[in-house]
N, C-alpha and C positions, 0 to 999 in steps of 0.2 A: 757635536757632542751634546749629551743630554744634561750635563750638570757642570756649569762653569765653562771655562775655556779648556781647550784640548790639552794645553800644557799643565793645567792644574790637575786634571784627571791622570794624565800620564805620570806626573811627578809623584802624586800620592800613590799610584799603583806601584811604581818603582820603589819608593821608600818603604811602603808597607810590605812588599814582596821580599826585599832584601832583609829588612828587620825580622820578618817572619822566619826566614831561613836561618839567619845568624843569631837572633836573640829571641826566638819563638817562645821559650819557656818563661820569659819575663812579660810577655804580652804587649811589648812595645808597638807591634804592628796594629794591635787593636786600638791603642791610644791615638795613633796616627790617623786612623779612619774615624775617630770620634766615638768609638765603642768603649766608653769608660767602664761600664759594668763588666763586660767580658774581659777587658784588660786587667781589671782588679782581681777578677776570679783567677785568671792565669797567674798573675803575680803572687797572690796570696797562697795559692796551691803550691807553687814552687817554693816560697819562703817558709810556710808553716809546716811543710813536710820535710824540712831540712834538705831540700834538693831532690828527694826521691820522686815526688810528684812532678818535679821539673823535667824529668826524663819524658814523661807522658806529655806534658805541656810542650816540651821541645819538639816532639814528634808531630803534635797537632800544628804547632807553628810552622814547622818545615813543610808540611802538606799544604797548609793555607798559603804560605809564601809562594810555593810552586804554582798553586791554582791562580793566585793573583797575577803572577807574571805571564801565565799562558793565556789569560783572557785578553780579548781586544779591549781597547780603551772604552768603546761604547758598551760592551758587555760588562766590564768592570764597573763603570759608572752606574749602569742600570741596576746591577745586582747589589753592589756593596755601598754605593753612595746614595742612590735614590730609594731602593727597597730596604736598605739597612739590614741585610742578611748577616747576622752576628757570628755564626759558626759555620765552618766548612761550607 
């Protein structure tokens, strides 16, 4: 593994993937990965548009969650933990 132990990468990938799918509009998956700015953007868009923007953010979260879960642990660590790719 390129970043920390294999369990750490695997658990973050699983947590971020599931939260992205289930709670994508709130940006929880971004906070799990340490992307505070992106998480706040998703959360504020959802809240400040009275939920209308939450639909779009939810779709983005769903797509990101699926992407996270389909990556291998090594790919996930390289792309999202080492290179800090914030969006899709």
